[in-house]
Structure formats: C-alpha cells, structure tokens
N, C-alpha and C positions, 0 to 999 in steps of 0.2 A: 785634542781633536785634530785630525789630519786634514790638510787642504783637499785631498782627494774626496773626502766625505762631503765637503761643501759642494764640490763639482757634481757628485752623485745626486744630491738633493736637488740642485738646480736643474739637472738634466731630467730627472723624474718629473719635476714640476712643469718643465717645458713640454714634455711628451705626453704627460697624463697617462702613461702606459709603461709598465716595467719592462716589457719585452723590447719595445722600441728604444727605451732609455739604455738598457743593457747593450743593445746593438751599437748605439752611438758611442757608448763608453768603452766598447770592445772588452766587455767582461760577461761572464755567464749570468743569466737572470737569477738563479738561486743564490749566487754569491752577492749580487746587488741587494736582493731582498734581505739576506742575512746581515749585511753591513748596515742597512737602514734600520733594521730591528735593534741592532746593538747600539746604534747612535740614539735612537728614541729611548732606549732603556737608560743610557747614560744621561740624557737630558731630562728624563722624567716626564716627557710629553709626547703625544702623537703628532707627527708632522703631516701625515696623510690619512684620509679616510679611504679605506679600501673596500671595493665591492667587486662582484664578478664582472661588471661592465665598465667600471671607471675607477680612476684614482684621483682624488680631489684633495687640495691643500686644506688643512685645518687653519684656524687663526694663528696658532703657534707656527705652523709651517710657513704661512705667508710672511710672518716676521722674520723667520729664519732665512728664507730665500732672499728677502730684501737685504738683510745684513750680510749674508754670505756673498751675494753678488758684489756688494760694496767692497768687501775684503779682497775678493779675487781681482776686482778692478784696480784697487790700490796696489796690490802685489804686482800686477802686470805693468802698471804705470811706473813703479819703482824699477822694475827690471829694464824697461825701455829707457828710462832716464839714465840708468847706469851704463847701458850700451852706448847711448849718445855721448856720454862723458868719456868713455873709453876710446871711442873711435867714431868721429862724426861722419865718416865715409862708409860705414858699414851699418847693416840693419836689414830689416824685413818689413815689407808693407803689404797688407791685404787690401785690394781695391775692389769695391763693388761697382757694378756697372749695369745699366739697362741694356737690353739687346741692341736697341737702335744706337745708343751712344757707343757701345763697344764696337759695333761694326764700322762706324764712320769716324770716330774720334780717336779711340785708343791706338789704332795703327799709326796715327800721326804723333801721338804723345809719347808712347812707350819707347820707341827708338831714340827719341831725343833725351828721354830720362835715362835710359841705359848708357847712352854715350857720355852723359855728364856724371853718372853715378854707377859705374859698372859693378861695384861690389854690393849694391843693395838688391836683395832678392825681392822679386815681385810675384805675388799670387793674385789671380783674378777670380772673382765670383760674379756670375751673371744671373740675374733674376728679374722678375717683374718689379714694378715700382713698390707695390704693397709688400711683397716678400722682402725686398731689399731694405726698405725702411725698418721692418721688424728685425732683420738680421743685423743691421747697423746699430740699432738701439740696444741689442743684446750683446754687442761687442764682437760679433762674428766678422766684421770688417773694420779696418782702421778708418778708412774714408770711403764714401760712395758718391758716384756721380749721379745726381738726380735733378729734377726740375721742380720749381715751385708750383703750387703750394705743397708743403709737407704735411702729412696727417699725424705723424708720430711725434708726440710732445717731448719725448726724451732726446730728440735730436736738435743740434744746432748746426749752423752751416756758414760757409763763406761764399758769397756770390762770385761767379767766375765771369759770366758774360751775358748780355742781353741779346738773344738771337731772334731775328725776324721770323714771322710766320707768313707763308705765301699760300695762295690757292692754286692747286694743281688741277688742270682740266684737260680733257682730250684735245688733240690738235684741231679737230673740226668743230669744237664746241663754240657756242654763240658768244662766249666770253673770252675766247682765246686771243682776240685782238686788243683787249683792254691794255692801256698804257698807264704809266704812273700819274698822268694828268686826269685820268678817269678811273680811279681805283674802284674795285668791286665792293659794294655794301653787302655785309653778311645777310641782311634781310632779303636780298635778291635770290638767295639760295634755298629758300624754304621748300620749294617743290623739287629740288634736285636730288638724285640718288647719291648717297655718300659711300665711300670706301673708308672704313675705320680700322685702326688697330684693335686687337682683341682686348677684353676686359683685363684689368690688372696693370695695364701699361699707362704711364702718366700722361703721355701725349693724347691718348684717347680721351681722357678726362678734360684736357684742355680744349680739344675739339668740341666736345659736348657742351662745355660751358660757353664757348663762343656762340654756338647755335642757340642755346637757352637764353643768353643775354640779348640775342636778336629776336626773341619771341617765338621760337619754334624748336621742336625736337627733330633731329635729322632723320630722314628716311634712309635706313641702312640697307644698301644693296649687297655689300660684301664686307667680310672682316678677315683680317690676316694678322699673324703674329710678327710679320716682317715688313718694315717700311719700304723695302725694295719691291716686295710683291704688291703693296698698296699702290706704288707709283706705276708699276707695270699694268695693273688693272685699270688705272685711270688712263694711261696712254692707249689702252685697248678700247677705250670708249665705254667702260662699264660703270662709270661714276666719277665723282669729283672728290677731292680730299684736301684738307689743310696739311701742309708739309713744313717742317722746320727748315729754315734757310740753309743750314749746314749740310743737310742730307739731300737737297735738291740736286738732281742730276745735271751735269753739264750738257749743253747743246752739242749735237754731233753724234751722240750715242744713239743706239737703237732703243726703241720703246721708251721714248722720253715724252712726258706730258708737257704741256705749256704751263708756265708759272706766271700768274698775274698778281698784281699788288692788291692788297685789301685796304679799305678805308680805315684810317686811324693807325695804320702800320702796327698791328698787334705783334707782341713779342712773347717769348717765354724766357724765363730766367734759369740758366744752368747754374747749379751750385755743387759744391763739394760738402757733403754732410758727414757729421760724426756725432758720437754720443756726447751729450752735455757732461762737462766735468772730466772728460777723458783727456789724458795727456796726449798732445799731438807731437809725435816724434819728429826729429829733424828730417827723417826720410819722408814723412807725410808732408811736412812743410815744403820740402824741396819738390815733391810731386805736384803740390798745388801751384807752386810758382811756375813749374815747367808747363803744366796744363794751361794755365792762364796765358802764358807767352805764346805757346804753339797755336792755340785755338784762335787767338787774336790775329796772328799772322795769316792763318788759314782763311779766316773769314774775309780779311782785307784782300787777299789774293782772289778769292771767289767772286767778290763784288767787282773787282777790277777786270776779271775775265769770266763773265757769265757763260 
C-alpha cells in the first residue's frame, strides 16, 4: 500500500466529494475513483458509501482514516526530526493566524524571527477561529495563534500572554471620561449599541460572553470582519466595542475612539496551539520563543506610551 493512497482516502473523507478531493490532490477525478476502487478491492472492504448526492465513510473507512492519519503524522514527525538533527538552523514552519492577530502582531514578530533565523522558511495561513482550529487539528499548520477558549479537543497549546480588554467608546460618549479609579461595570452597557466582529472570530465570542455574564445580550448595531473598521465605527459614534489592548489605537491618530477601563480588568489569553502529540520542531519552538519575547516588549511599550 502506497502512502499516496492514504492521502487520497483522507482527502476524500475530508471533502465528502470526489471532485473536490481530486481538485485538492491535483489529479483527475476518474483516476482518483479508480485508485480508491483498487484499494478497496485489495483490502476487501468498502471505505465509502457512494450515492448521487454524497460520499460517506463506512465503519471500515472511519478506522482506515484514523490509522492512516496517524501513519502520515508519524512519517511527517520523523522527517522533521531528521531535518532538525541535520541542521538546527534550517526548516519550514506553517503559521496559522487570525486576521486580527495577523494585522497587528505578525508584522512585529516575523521580522524579528527572520533576523534570528534567516534560513527558516515561513508560510502563513489566515482564517477565522473556527476554521483555523480545524485546520490546525488536521495538521494543516504547524502552530496557530489563537485565543482561549479552544473548542477543538485535538489541540493543545502554550499560553503566550494575558492581554487586557478595554471598552472603546466615541469621544463624546457619556463614559468617555471614566478613569481607572472608576472603571466601567459591564452591566452599565446593557442598553448600548455594540459594534462586533463577524461570526467565526474568537474575539466576537469573548465579547458575547462578557455581555452574557453581565446578564444581557448585546444590541448589535454593526458587524465587521476587521477590528480596525470596528474601531473606526466606534470613533464615528455608531456604537461601542470591547477591544484587545494590543490593537487599541494610539492617541493622536485620526478616527480614534476613547478607551476606558473595565471593572475587574478582564483579559484574553493568547496562545500558540498545535495538534496533540505532534512533534514540535526546533523552528516552531524558536518561533514561540520569539513571539513571546516580542509581544511582551510591545505591550510594555504600549502601556508606557498610551
């Protein structure tokens, strides 16, 4: 049995469609169907139930996919370990990132990482929280930058930093003058219009949970897929928003909301997540160390110069 046949079955199981699987594998659909039929004949079992509308795994297929994924993971781990042994300064790392994190954090981290490890190739994948967790669990990234909580049980993680959460309000808002000695209680915001990130983004879920913990569901005025747009809409007086400390705009820029403290000083935990049991290469370990160092310095500087 060839390794490529394991990959074929895994891809068909993931796509539930022969055409899409063939496209992802860069082979013709008739060839993929033929290879699968030969494999099933060799094994003596059907791996998929085929109909005109769907392709579903049989029980044998489910067992095959689980074992095949384990074999491919072990093969990939072995390859990476040998690369590390051969030359600790070379390698390749695939990094998954949320759009918000990618925009504000990676431009700080990647230059520092490249300067220290110029021969390590970096590939970036940017997705929503839900899609990124699934991609990381399936081995599509080496590590991914996410925030807790994670919903994918196949992932483990290393905490990087606890980042404060602020309330962004329009400059003329009644709460704009609040100082640290009188932080805003979330319950005060029950009647306010909110500007939220769109569904699928982790910080949206954090915002919703903060409101729900305070006993209300937020009245959503606008939604955006970009945290910069969220802040611009707040600055324009169209609502309020919870904003991670790291992405809060510095004063002096145009279209800047006012950031006020929240009671209890809520935070979110940024983590670097990866698949449980996956070998973490030296390149990945170096990236985690660089990320932690750069972000800590950036937050210290931001707090010193708001």
